[in-house]
C-alpha positions in Angstrom: 12.5 -8.3 -33.7 14.4 -5.0 -33.6 12.1 -2.0 -32.9 13.3 1.6 -33.0 11.1 4.2 -31.2 11.7 7.9 -32.2 10.7 10.0 -29.1 11.0 9.1 -25.5 7.9 10.9 -24.2 5.2 9.1 -22.3 3.8 7.5 -25.5 7.2 6.3 -26.5 7.9 4.9 -23.0 4.6 3.1 -22.9 5.3 1.5 -26.3 8.8 0.5 -25.3 7.6 -1.1 -22.1 5.0 -3.1 -24.0 7.5 -4.2 -26.7 10.3 -5.0 -24.3 7.9 -7.2 -22.3 7.1 -9.1 -25.5 10.8 -9.9 -25.9 11.6 -7.4 -28.7 14.9 -5.5 -28.9 13.9 -1.9 -28.2 15.9 1.2 -28.9 14.5 4.6 -27.8 15.9 7.7 -29.6 15.5 11.1 -27.9 16.9 14.3 -29.3 17.0 16.1 -25.9 19.4 15.1 -23.0 16.5 13.7 -21.0 13.4 11.6 -21.6 9.8 12.5 -20.7 8.5 14.5 -23.6 5.8 16.8 -22.3 5.8 15.2 -18.8 9.1 15.5 -17.0 10.7 17.3 -14.0 13.6 19.7 -13.5 15.4 20.2 -10.2 15.0 23.6 -8.6 18.5 25.0 -7.8 17.5 26.7 -4.6 15.2 24.2 -2.9 16.3 21.0 -4.5 12.7 20.1 -5.3 11.6 18.4 -8.5 9.4 20.9 -10.4 7.2 19.4 -13.2 7.2 21.2 -16.5 3.4 21.3 -16.0 1.1 20.2 -13.2 -0.5 16.9 -14.2 -3.4 15.0 -12.6 -5.1 11.7 -13.4 -8.6 10.5 -12.7 -10.1 7.2 -11.8 -11.4 6.8 -15.3 -7.8 7.0 -16.7 -7.3 3.3 -16.2 -4.6 2.7 -18.8 -2.3 5.3 -17.2 -3.0 3.8 -13.8 -2.2 0.4 -15.2 1.1 1.7 -16.7 2.1 3.0 -13.2 1.3 -0.4 -11.8 3.4 -2.1 -14.4 6.5 0.0 -13.6 6.0 -0.2 -9.9 5.0 3.4 -9.0 1.2 3.2 -8.4 1.8 4.0 -4.7 3.3 7.4 -5.6 -0.1 8.8 -6.6 -2.5 10.3 -4.0 -6.1 9.4 -5.0 -9.4 10.8 -3.9 -12.1 8.2 -3.2 -14.6 10.5 -5.0 -14.0 13.9 -6.6 -14.1 16.8 -4.3 -12.8 20.2 -5.5 -13.0 23.5 -3.5 -13.8 26.4 -5.8 -13.0 30.0 -4.7 -14.3 33.1 -6.4 -12.3 36.3 -6.7 -13.5 37.6 -3.3 -12.7 34.5 -1.3 -16.1 32.8 -1.2 -15.7 29.1 -1.1 -17.9 26.4 -2.5 -17.4 22.8 -3.6 -18.0 20.5 -6.5 -18.1 16.9 -5.2 -19.5 13.5 -5.9 -21.7 11.8 -3.3 -22.5 8.1 -2.9 -25.4 8.3 -5.3 -25.9 6.5 -8.6 -24.7 8.4 -11.6 -25.6 10.9 -12.9 -27.2 12.1 -9.6 -24.0 11.9 -7.6 -23.0 15.6 -8.4 -26.5 17.0 -7.8 -26.3 17.7 -4.0 -23.1 19.8 -4.2 -24.3 21.5 -7.4 -27.5 22.5 -5.7 -25.5 24.2 -3.0 -22.9 25.7 -5.4 -22.5 29.4 -4.5 -20.8 30.7 -7.6 -23.8 30.6 -9.9 -27.3 32.1 -9.3 -30.3 29.8 -9.3 -31.4 30.7 -12.8 -27.9 29.8 -14.2 -27.7 26.6 -12.3 -31.0 25.5 -13.8 -29.6 26.3 -17.3 -26.5 24.3 -16.6 -28.5 21.4 -15.3 -30.4 21.3 -18.6 -27.1 21.4 -20.4 -25.8 18.5 -18.4 -28.9 16.5 -19.2 -28.3 17.2 -22.9 -24.7 16.1 -22.6 -25.8 12.9 -21.0 -28.8 12.0 -23.1 -28.2 13.3 -26.6 -26.6 10.8 -28.9 -23.3 11.8 -30.5 -23.6 12.9 -34.1 -21.2 13.6 -37.0 -21.8 17.4 -36.4 -20.3 17.1 -32.9 -16.8 16.9 -34.5 -17.4 19.9 -36.7 -19.1 22.2 -34.1 -17.5 24.0 -31.2 -18.7 23.1 -27.8 -19.5 26.7 -27.1 -21.9 26.8 -30.0 -23.3 23.4 -29.0 -24.0 24.8 -25.5 -25.6 28.0 -26.8 -27.9 26.0 -29.0 -29.1 24.3 -25.8 -29.8 27.5 -23.9 -26.5 28.0 -22.1 -25.6 31.7 -21.3 -22.3 33.3 -21.7 -22.0 33.6 -18.0 -22.7 29.9 -17.5 -20.2 28.9 -20.2 -17.5 31.1 -18.6 -18.2 30.3 -14.9 -19.0 26.6 -15.1 -18.3 24.8 -18.4 -15.0 26.5 -19.0 -14.0 25.7 -15.4 -13.8 22.1 -16.4 -13.0 22.3 -20.2 -10.0 24.6 -19.8 -7.9 22.3 -17.6 -9.2 19.2 -19.3 -8.6 20.2 -22.9 -6.2 23.2 -22.6 -8.6 25.4 -24.5 -11.9 27.1 -24.0 -15.4 25.9 -25.0 -15.4 28.0 -28.1 -12.1 26.3 -29.3 -13.0 22.7 -28.5 -15.1 20.4 -30.6 -18.4 19.4 -29.1 -17.4 15.7 -29.5 -14.3 16.0 -27.4 -15.8 18.1 -24.7 -18.8 15.9 -24.4 -16.5 12.9 -24.1 -14.8 14.6 -21.1 -18.1 15.2 -19.3 -19.6 11.8 -20.1 -16.5 9.7 -19.3 -15.3 11.7 -16.3 -18.3 13.1 -14.6 -21.5 11.3 -15.7 -20.3 7.7 -16.1 -20.0 6.8 -12.4 -19.7 8.4 -9.0 -16.0 7.6 -8.8 -14.8 8.2 -12.4 -13.8 11.8 -11.7 -11.9 11.1 -8.5 -8.6 12.9 -8.9 -5.1 11.4 -8.5 -2.2 13.7 -8.0 1.5 12.7 -8.1 3.3 12.9 -4.7 6.6 13.1 -6.6 7.9 14.7 -9.7 6.8 13.2 -13.0 10.4 12.1 -13.8 10.4 10.1 -10.6 6.8 8.9 -11.1 7.0 7.4 -14.6 10.1 8.5 -16.6 13.0 7.0 -14.7 11.0 3.9 -13.5 9.9 3.2 -17.1 13.5 3.5 -18.4 14.7 1.1 -15.7 11.9 -1.3 -16.7 12.9 -1.1 -20.3 16.7 -1.5 -19.5 16.0 -4.5 -17.4 14.5 -6.2 -20.4 17.3 -5.4 -22.7 16.1 -2.1 -24.2 18.1 1.1 -24.4 17.7 4.8 -24.5 19.9 7.0 -26.6 19.7 10.8 -25.8 21.0 13.5 -28.0 19.9 11.4 -30.9 18.1 13.6 -33.4 16.3 11.7 -36.2 17.0 13.2 -39.5 14.9 11.1 -41.9 13.2 7.8 -42.5 15.1 5.2 -44.5 12.5 3.8 -46.9 13.3 0.7 -49.1 10.8 -1.2 -51.1 7.8 0.5 -49.5 8.9 -0.3 -46.0 10.9 1.7 -43.4 14.3 0.0 -43.2 15.5 2.2 -40.3 16.2 5.8 -39.3 19.0 8.1 -40.1 20.2 10.4 -37.4 21.2 14.0 -38.0 24.9 13.1 -37.7 24.5 10.6 -40.6 24.4 7.4 -38.5 21.9 4.8 -39.8 20.0 2.6 -37.4 18.3 -0.5 -39.0 15.0 -1.7 -37.7 12.4 -4.3 -38.4 9.7 -1.9 -37.2 9.6 1.8 -36.2 7.3 3.7 -33.8 7.2 7.5 -34.4 6.3 8.9 -31.0 7.1 12.5 -32.0 5.0 15.7 -32.0 3.3 16.2 -35.4 5.6 19.1 -36.5 8.7 17.0 -35.8 7.2 14.0 -37.6 6.5 16.1 -40.7 10.2 17.0 -40.8 11.2 13.3 -41.3 8.8 12.7 -44.2 9.5 13.3 -47.8 7.2 15.5 -49.9 5.1 12.7 -51.4 4.5 11.1 -48.0 3.4 14.3 -46.4 0.4 14.5 -48.8 -0.8 11.0 -48.1 -3.2 10.1 -45.3 -2.8 10.1 -42.3 0.3 12.3 -42.7 -1.7 15.0 -44.5 -3.6 15.8 -41.3 -0.5 16.5 -39.2 0.0 20.1 -40.4 -3.4 21.1 -39.1 -2.7 20.0 -35.5 -2.6 23.1 -33.4 -1.0 23.3 -30.0 -1.6 25.4 -26.8 0.7 26.4 -24.0 0.5 25.9 -20.2 2.2 28.2 -17.7 3.0 27.2 -14.1 3.9 29.8 -11.5 5.6 28.3 -8.4 5.3 30.2 -5.1 7.0 29.4 -1.8 5.5 31.0 1.3 7.0 31.2 4.8 4.3 29.1 6.5 1.2 26.9 6.0 -1.1 29.2 4.1 -3.5 27.3 1.8 -6.1 25.1 3.4 -6.4 22.7 0.5 -4.4 20.2 -1.6 -5.8 21.7 -4.8 -8.5 24.2 -5.7 -10.2 25.7 -8.7 -10.9 29.4 -9.1 -13.6 31.4 -10.9 -14.1 35.0 -11.7 -10.4 35.9 -11.9 -7.2 35.0 -13.8 -6.5 32.1 -11.5 -7.6 28.7 -12.7 -6.2 25.9 -10.5 -3.7 26.0 -7.6 -2.0 23.0 -6.2 -0.5 22.8 -2.7 2.6 20.6 -3.4 3.6 20.6 0.2 0.4 19.0 1.4 0.2 16.6 -1.6 3.7 15.3 -1.0 3.0 15.0 2.7 -0.1 12.9 2.1 -2.4 15.8 2.9 -0.7 17.1 6.1 -0.2 20.9 6.3 3.2 22.4 6.5 4.6 23.1 10.0 4.1 26.7 11.1 7.8 27.4 10.5 8.1 25.5 7.3 7.7 26.9 3.8 4.7 25.9 1.7 5.0 25.4 -2.0 2.0 26.4 -4.2 1.7 26.0 -8.0 -0.6 28.3 -9.9 -1.5 26.3 -13.1 -2.7 28.2 -16.1 -4.1 26.3 -19.1 -5.0 27.8 -22.5 -2.3 30.2 -21.4 -1.5 32.1 -24.7 -2.0 35.5 -23.1 0.3 34.7 -20.2 3.2 33.5 -22.4 4.7 36.9 -23.1 4.8 37.8 -19.3 8.0 37.2 -17.4 8.1 36.0 -13.8 7.8 39.5 -12.3 4.8 40.4 -14.5 3.1 37.2 -13.6 3.7 37.8 -9.9 2.2 41.3 -10.2 -0.8 40.0 -12.0 -1.6 36.8 -10.1 -0.3 37.2 -6.5 -2.7 40.0 -5.5 -5.6 37.9 -6.9 -4.4 34.8 -5.0 -4.2 36.7 -1.7 -7.7 38.1 -2.2 -9.2 34.8 -3.2 -7.5 32.9 -0.4 -7.7 35.1 2.7 -5.2 33.1 4.7 -2.5 34.2 2.2 -3.1 37.9 3.0 -0.2 38.2 5.5 2.0 35.4 4.3 5.5 36.3 3.2 6.5 35.2 -0.3 10.0 33.7 0.0 10.7 33.0 -3.7 9.0 32.2 -7.0 9.7 30.5 -10.3 7.9 30.1 -13.6 7.9 27.2 -16.1 6.3 27.6 -19.5 5.5 24.8 -21.9 4.7 26.5 -25.2 3.4 23.4 -27.0 2.0 21.5 -24.1 -0.9 19.8 -25.8 -2.8 19.7 -29.1 -6.1 21.6 -29.4 -9.1 19.3 -30.1 -10.5 21.9 -32.4 -13.7 21.4 -34.5 -12.9 19.6 -37.7 -9.6 18.2 -36.4 -8.6 14.8 -38.0 -6.5 12.8 -35.6 -4.4 10.1 -37.3 -4.6 6.5 -36.3 -1.8 4.2 -35.4 -1.1 2.7 -38.9 0.6 4.4 -41.8 1.1 3.7 -45.5 4.4 2.0 -44.5 3.4 -1.4 -43.1 6.1 -1.3 -40.4 5.8 2.3 -39.3 3.4 3.2 -36.5 2.4 6.4 -34.9 2.1 7.1 -31.1 1.3 10.2 -29.2 -1.5 11.8 -27.3 -2.7 13.6 -30.5 -3.4 10.3 -32.3 -7.0 9.0 -32.5 -7.3 7.4 -29.1 -10.7 9.1 -28.5 -9.2 10.8 -25.4 -8.0 14.4 -25.1 -4.4 15.3 -24.7 -3.8 13.5 -21.5 -1.3 11.1 -20.0 -4.1 8.5 -20.6 -4.1 9.2 -24.3 -0.4 9.0 -24.5 -0.3 5.6 -22.8 -3.1 4.3 -24.9 -1.4 5.4 -28.1 1.9 3.8 -27.1 0.2 0.5 -26.3 -1.7 0.6 -29.6 1.5 1.2 -31.6 3.3 -1.6 -29.7 0.4 -4.0 -30.5 0.5 -3.1 -34.2 4.2 -3.5 -34.3 4.1 -6.9 -32.6 1.8 -8.1 -35.4 4.7 -7.9 -37.8 6.6 -10.8 -36.2 3.4 -12.7 -35.8 2.6 -12.5 -39.5 6.2 -13.4 -40.4 6.1 -16.5 -38.2 2.9 -17.6 -39.9 4.6 -17.3 -43.3 7.7 -19.1 -42.1 7.9 -22.8 -43.3 7.9 -25.5 -40.8 11.3 -27.1 -40.2 11.7 -30.7 -41.5 11.3 -33.3 -38.9 14.5 -35.0 -37.8 14.4 -38.8 -38.3 
């Protein structure tokens, strides 16, 4: 069976690997000169380092993404914690930790939370009650229509607690704040990542750029099984005949026939391919309401080993998370005293930072970083770079309808982190969606073979 996949992001790559493994002829179409979608790397011209378009992490609970790396042979390129341990700095440099201990869930976070310095006792008691509510209350239909902020306030959470604790986790996980996220999606993050087991939240960080971790290896995997990638191939429209998608027409007029198609495109791009009647039909009618949010990464190179962590969270200031790429890539070893150290300031829900250029971001964030991490006070900044991803992820807003894999066309399937995988806009969701689309596409050949008459026996 010939399968054409529009979009060579992580979802498209995952679908292509699955389909190529099943023996199908796979063609990936990507309008840009490179694959990777929202997860790729660019080479820094001065240092030669691979800089990701956004700092990504995985967790032990993201099993499908870990399995994808195992399939393409790069699982060893992730650095994993045994259990989650995150240093948290406040604006004045006071350090505390959120970590999981070897206790049964959900008690595993309790010892570190009891010693957590960035909330007063009364706020910690409120947060503890909120965590119990997240864990014990059954999900309801209202969870999808209510913001997590309102859900928390209805359970006694204060504005200070929401900003200093709940947003500390929700913002990097969902790329939006508690007041912008549905209670259903935010509660899923806490239950699946932090309350399910003592190891579920353990963080995995790539030791290499994302293009080296999963883009190039996936393309090699697909090519070794007869698949191909065509870059610079902008899809102009779907070719629909007799209620089925017969193929895709490129912007230059070329027509590519297909037995099945997987649309692994962002919602806005997918809408451009559909005719007016199709846009009004479910699940396509939900695509126009999918809203996106940006992520900004500020890369900083200092003259020596300056940050005593691999990654850390920050509260009470504009900083959110900082990753020490030098330590991560060296399996935790600090830089040599004479070597440069590369830090990445990662800002999610970054709408207010998008208008700022590199110099403005430096003037805003570098003084805060030096104050929050005292060892940075005398360090010399050698150079900096900024990477902005304006439409990094979808926003899991209250009332959002996420489309499923199947469409009104029996051989057209949707893939992408925004589809209804149950997971937020993560690499896990992208891989799950790609595998689901591949499984649905594979059923076409299975049904066809069941309808095919048996050949007459040869006497």
